[in-house]
Kinemage of the C-alpha trace (Angstrom):
@kinemage 1
@onewidth
@group {chain A} dominant
@subgroup {mainchain}
@vectorlist {calphas} color= white
{ca unk a 1} P 22.705 -18.180 -19.236
{ca unk a 2} L 23.844 -18.031 -15.687
{ca unk a 3} L 27.705 -16.928 -14.762
{ca unk a 4} L 28.933 -18.105 -11.492
{ca unk a 5} L 32.180 -16.852 -10.350
{ca unk a 6} L 34.158 -18.259 -7.312
{ca unk a 7} L 36.738 -16.135 -6.003
{ca unk a 8} L 39.144 -17.178 -3.595
{ca unk a 9} L 42.380 -16.177 -2.198
{ca unk a 10} L 45.309 -16.931 -3.788
{ca unk a 11} L 47.488 -19.350 -1.975
{ca unk a 12} L 50.092 -18.096 -0.006
{ca unk a 13} L 47.789 -14.771 1.291
{ca unk a 14} L 47.157 -14.533 4.542
{ca unk a 15} L 43.320 -15.383 5.298
{ca unk a 16} L 42.390 -13.859 8.242
{ca unk a 17} L 38.296 -14.330 7.631
{ca unk a 18} L 39.270 -17.963 7.230
{ca unk a 19} L 41.581 -18.827 10.557
{ca unk a 20} L 39.110 -17.117 12.471
{ca unk a 21} L 36.789 -19.613 10.838
{ca unk a 22} L 39.146 -22.455 11.583
{ca unk a 23} L 39.453 -21.333 15.526
{ca unk a 24} L 35.955 -20.805 16.030
{ca unk a 25} L 35.773 -24.786 14.719
{ca unk a 26} L 38.333 -26.062 16.937
{ca unk a 27} L 37.099 -23.797 19.972
{ca unk a 28} L 32.879 -25.809 19.083
{ca unk a 29} L 35.119 -29.399 18.884
{ca unk a 30} L 34.965 -29.809 15.447
{ca unk a 31} L 37.889 -32.757 14.375
{ca unk a 32} L 39.510 -32.697 11.085
{ca unk a 33} L 39.629 -29.610 9.912
{ca unk a 34} L 43.317 -29.006 8.170
{ca unk a 35} L 42.539 -25.358 7.220
{ca unk a 36} L 40.112 -22.683 6.344
{ca unk a 37} L 39.749 -20.593 2.984
{ca unk a 38} L 37.440 -18.362 2.830
{ca unk a 39} L 36.006 -16.575 -0.644
{ca unk a 40} L 32.730 -15.292 -2.807
{ca unk a 41} L 30.501 -16.456 -4.685
{ca unk a 42} L 29.298 -13.731 -8.101
{ca unk a 43} L 25.587 -14.925 -9.842
{ca unk a 44} L 26.014 -13.187 -12.677
{ca unk a 45} L 22.295 -13.576 -15.055
{ca unk a 46} L 23.663 -12.870 -19.163
{ca unk a 47} L 21.353 -12.025 -21.729
{ca unk a 48} L 23.012 -14.333 -24.491
{ca unk a 49} L 23.514 -17.570 -25.137
{ca unk a 50} L 26.683 -16.810 -26.881
{ca unk a 51} L 29.338 -19.543 -24.387
{ca unk a 52} L 32.208 -17.588 -25.621
{ca unk a 53} L 31.079 -14.401 -25.803
{ca unk a 54} L 30.170 -14.841 -22.443
{ca unk a 55} L 33.118 -16.558 -21.211
{ca unk a 56} L 35.032 -13.565 -22.216
{ca unk a 57} L 32.778 -10.672 -21.102
{ca unk a 58} L 32.999 -12.702 -17.670
{ca unk a 59} L 36.137 -12.873 -17.815
{ca unk a 60} L 36.782 -8.873 -18.422
{ca unk a 61} L 34.337 -8.374 -15.644
{ca unk a 62} L 36.529 -10.390 -13.233
{ca unk a 63} L 39.976 -8.888 -14.488
{ca unk a 64} L 38.837 -5.014 -13.843
{ca unk a 65} L 36.250 -5.003 -11.392
{ca unk a 66} L 35.496 -8.319 -10.142
{ca unk a 67} L 38.591 -9.549 -8.745
{ca unk a 68} L 41.638 -8.229 -7.126
{ca unk a 69} L 43.663 -10.457 -9.519
{ca unk a 70} L 46.954 -9.197 -7.242
{ca unk a 71} L 45.747 -11.509 -4.785
{ca unk a 72} L 43.126 -12.989 -5.684
{ca unk a 73} L 42.296 -15.835 -8.126
{ca unk a 74} L 38.953 -16.712 -10.097
{ca unk a 75} L 36.766 -19.727 -11.920
{ca unk a 76} L 33.947 -19.078 -14.248
{ca unk a 77} L 31.199 -21.542 -14.149
{ca unk a 78} L 28.772 -20.642 -17.449
{ca unk a 79} L 25.102 -23.134 -16.965
Protein backbone atom coordinates (compact mmCIF):
# COMPACT_ATOMS: atom_id res chain seq x y z
CA UNK A 1 0.00 0.00 0.00
CA UNK A 2 1.12 3.54 -0.66
CA UNK A 3 0.37 6.58 1.49
CA UNK A 4 0.52 10.00 -0.10
CA UNK A 5 0.84 12.83 2.41
CA UNK A 6 0.26 16.40 1.19
CA UNK A 7 1.47 19.06 3.60
CA UNK A 8 0.68 22.75 3.29
CA UNK A 9 0.90 25.84 5.43
CA UNK A 10 -2.23 26.68 7.37
CA UNK A 11 -4.35 29.58 6.18
CA UNK A 12 -3.01 32.81 7.62
CA UNK A 13 0.61 31.61 7.79
CA UNK A 14 2.87 33.67 5.53
CA UNK A 15 4.13 31.57 2.62
CA UNK A 16 7.27 33.42 1.51
CA UNK A 17 8.14 30.75 -1.06
CA UNK A 18 4.64 30.99 -2.53
CA UNK A 19 4.95 34.78 -2.70
CA UNK A 20 8.31 34.45 -4.52
CA UNK A 21 6.79 32.03 -7.06
CA UNK A 22 3.80 34.34 -7.54
CA UNK A 23 6.12 37.29 -8.16
CA UNK A 24 8.17 35.24 -10.65
CA UNK A 25 5.03 34.21 -12.53
CA UNK A 26 3.97 37.87 -12.71
CA UNK A 27 7.45 38.76 -14.02
CA UNK A 28 7.05 36.13 -16.74
CA UNK A 29 3.71 37.72 -17.70
CA UNK A 30 1.50 34.82 -16.64
CA UNK A 31 -1.90 36.30 -15.93
CA UNK A 32 -4.83 35.11 -13.88
CA UNK A 33 -2.84 33.71 -10.94
CA UNK A 34 -4.30 35.26 -7.79
CA UNK A 35 -2.25 33.43 -5.16
CA UNK A 36 0.39 30.70 -4.84
CA UNK A 37 0.89 28.39 -1.88
CA UNK A 38 3.84 25.99 -1.91
CA UNK A 39 3.68 22.72 0.01
CA UNK A 40 5.33 19.34 0.01
CA UNK A 41 4.32 15.80 -0.80
CA UNK A 42 5.68 12.71 0.93
CA UNK A 43 5.05 9.25 -0.53
CA UNK A 44 5.39 6.28 1.79
CA UNK A 45 5.38 2.64 0.70
CA UNK A 46 3.83 0.57 3.47
CA UNK A 47 3.97 -3.18 4.09
CA UNK A 48 0.40 -3.40 5.37
CA UNK A 49 -2.85 -3.87 3.44
CA UNK A 50 -4.95 -2.87 6.47
CA UNK A 51 -6.24 0.62 5.62
CA UNK A 52 -7.32 1.39 9.18
CA UNK A 53 -3.90 0.51 10.58
CA UNK A 54 -2.11 2.34 7.76
CA UNK A 55 -4.14 5.50 8.34
CA UNK A 56 -3.45 5.33 12.07
CA UNK A 57 0.28 4.80 11.54
CA UNK A 58 0.67 7.55 8.94
CA UNK A 59 -1.37 9.99 11.04
CA UNK A 60 0.98 9.33 13.95
CA UNK A 61 3.99 9.85 11.63
CA UNK A 62 2.56 13.20 10.55
CA UNK A 63 1.82 14.31 14.08
CA UNK A 64 5.25 13.33 15.41
CA UNK A 65 7.62 14.02 12.50
CA UNK A 66 6.40 14.77 9.00
CA UNK A 67 4.32 17.90 9.60
CA UNK A 68 4.77 20.85 11.92
CA UNK A 69 1.17 20.85 13.09
CA UNK A 70 1.50 24.31 14.64
CA UNK A 71 1.76 25.91 11.19
CA UNK A 72 0.99 23.09 8.73
CA UNK A 73 -2.03 21.03 7.73
CA UNK A 74 -1.78 17.60 6.15
CA UNK A 75 -3.96 15.28 4.12
CA UNK A 76 -3.40 11.54 3.77
CA UNK A 77 -4.45 9.48 0.75
CA UNK A 78 -4.06 5.70 0.79
CA UNK A 79 -3.70 3.93 -2.57
